[in-house]
N, C-alpha and C positions, 0 to 999 in steps of 0.2 A: 400430524403437524410436523413441519420441518423448521429447524432453527439454524441460522447461519451466524457464525462468529464474524467479528470484524478483524480478527487476527489471522494472518495467512502469509504464504510465500509462494511465488511462482517464478519459474526460470525457463528460458528458451534460448536457443542459439541458431545461427545460420551462417551461410557462406555463399559467396558468388565470385567466381574467378579468384582473384587474389585479395578479396575483401572478406574479413571475418568479423562477426559481431555477436554479442549476447545481451539478453535482457535479464535483470534481476528485479523482481517486484516484491515489496514488503508492505503489509498493511497492519495498522494498529487501531485501537479504538478512537473514535472521534464523534462529536455531536452531529456533524454533517459529513459532506464528502469533500475532501481536500486532496487533489492529485498534483503531485510534483513530478514534472518530466523535464529533463535537461538533455538536449541533443545539439550537435554542431549546427552552426548557423546555416550551412549548406543544406541541412535537412529540416528546415522550418516547416515545410509542407507536411512532411511525415510526422513531425511532432504535433502539429495541429490535429491531424487525423487520429493519432494515438490518444490524445487527450479526450477528444470527443467520443471515441470508442469506449474508453474507460468509464466515462460519465454515463454512457448508455447501458453499461453492464453492471456497475457497482452502485449500491444505494448509499452506504455510509462508510466512514473510516478515513484515516489519514494514510494515503497510499504514496509510497516513494518508488519511483520508476528509474532505475539506474541503467544507462545504456553505455556499452563499451564497444568501440569500433576500432578495428585494426586493419589498415589498408597497406598493401605492398606498394612498391615503387611502380609508377606508371610505365607501361611498355614504351621503349625508346627505339627510334630509328635513326639512321645516319643520313645527313643531308649536306650537300655541298653549298657553301656560301659563295654564290656567284660573284659578288662584289669583291670578296677577299681573294678569291681565286684569280680574278682578272688583275688585281693589284700585284699578287705574287708573281704571276707570269711576266708582267711588265718589269718588275724589279729584277727578276732573274735574267731577263733578256738584256737589260742594261748592264748587269754584272758580267754576264758572259761576253758581251761586246767589249767592255772596258778591261776586264781581266783576262780575256781569252782563255776561259776555262771550259771544261766539258759541259754539255747541256745537262740540266737537271732531269731526273726521271720523274715519271708520274707519281710514283710512290713517295719520292722525296717531297714533291710539291704538296701532296695530300697530307703529309705529316707536319706541314707548316701550321703554326697556331692560327686558329680561326677559319681555316679553309674547309675542314670537315667538322661538322657539328652533330651532336646528339640531341635529338628533338623528342620530347615526350608526346605520346599520342593522347589527345583528349578524348574522353568517352563521348559517344554520341547520345542523343536524347533518348533513344530506345534503351540503351544500356542503363541510363540513369533511372528511367521509369521502372525497369525490371528490378533494379536494386531497391528502389523505394517500395515497390509492391512486396518484395521478399521481407524487408525489414518490418513493414506493417503486419504482414502475415505472422511473423515470429512474435510480434508484440501481442497479437490476438491470441496466439497459443499460450503465451505467458499469462494472459488474463484468465484464460480457461483453467490453467493449472492453479492460479491464485483462487479462483472461485471454488474449485474442488477442495483446496486446502481449507478454505473458510467453512465450507459445508461439512467437512470431516470434523473440524474443531467444534462446529455447532452440534454435531451428533453427541460428542462427549459432554458438552455443556447441557444439552437437553436431558441426557441420562442423569446427570448430577441434580438438575432441577426436579425431575420426576421423583428421584429418591428423597429429596428434601421435602417435597410436597407430601409424599406418602408418610414420612416421619411426622409431619405436622398433623396429618389426619389421625395418626395413631395417638399422638399426644393430646389432640383435641378430644378424642373419644375418652381417653383416660381422665381428662379434666372434667368432662361432663358426668362421668360415673364416680367421681371422687366422693367418698362419704362426707367430706367436709362441706359439700354443697347441699346436704339434706336440710330440710326446713328446721329441724331440731337443732342441728349444729350451727346454722346461721343465727337462730334466735339466741342460742347460748352465747355466741360471740358478741352479739349486739348488747345483750344485757351486761356482759362483763365489761365491755368498753364504756357503756354509759355509767356503770358503777365507778369505774376508774376516773371518769370525767367529773362526776359529782363529788367524789372524794377529794379530787385535786382542787376543785373550786366550788365551795359550798354556797357561794353568793350568786350562782347562775340564776338569771330570771327565767321565767317559763318560755319566753320567746327565743332566747339564746339556746336554751336546752333543746327546744324543738328543732332549731336549725342544726345543731350539732348531731342530734339523733337522725335527722334526714341525711346528713352527710355520711354518717357511719353506715346507715342502711344502704346508701347508694354504692358504697365500696365493699359491701359485705359479700357480693357475689360477682362472678366473672361472666355472666351470661351475655352481656353486651359484647365483650371481647370475643367470646365463642361464636357469636352471630356474625362477626366480621370475617372470620376465616373463609367460609364458603364464597363470600363475595370476592375477596382478594384472590382466591384460587381460580375463580372463573375469569378474572382479568388476566 
């Protein structure tokens, strides 16, 4: 028989190009299954997959899934702003004509504000899909580690339960064989209690005395309680 705890921890990390991330999963006891996942809005599709996967793998517990993403700056390239370049050339030509100055060099023109721009390269769909798949795979790895953690904790709990059940068996056997449960000992206790009852209230009628005697007799032995232990143990 295997026993899984609802308490556990799982972690995994991954990286793709200049993007790094890691998952930290923690679970505690809960009546049902409550999974909390928070991811950036751009990863909504990944979040839905992770939530469904966790539901398919875990039965119970309150599970907190923390996701940390660190992305570097997008790759950039240089691009000439054609409109700004044309305006700059026109202005320079007018200045050269009016002021009779030396022509501007290409380097000087490119250094003018707005002529040369840095443009971030947007990732293509294939790159996005690869990133999503890798993040999902690392989440599944974290779930596996969480399951192993819960199973290991379950082994310790199972050992504790077995030890307690064995102790109950020993105590039950001791109680069954206790000399105080002999017929003579029980009869002696009943007589003593009835005597105390009659001395305390001499006006007891026969019916009331019979009721009290039945109550004392029902509490004189623990056989009913002893019979419950095997049933509880089986459950």
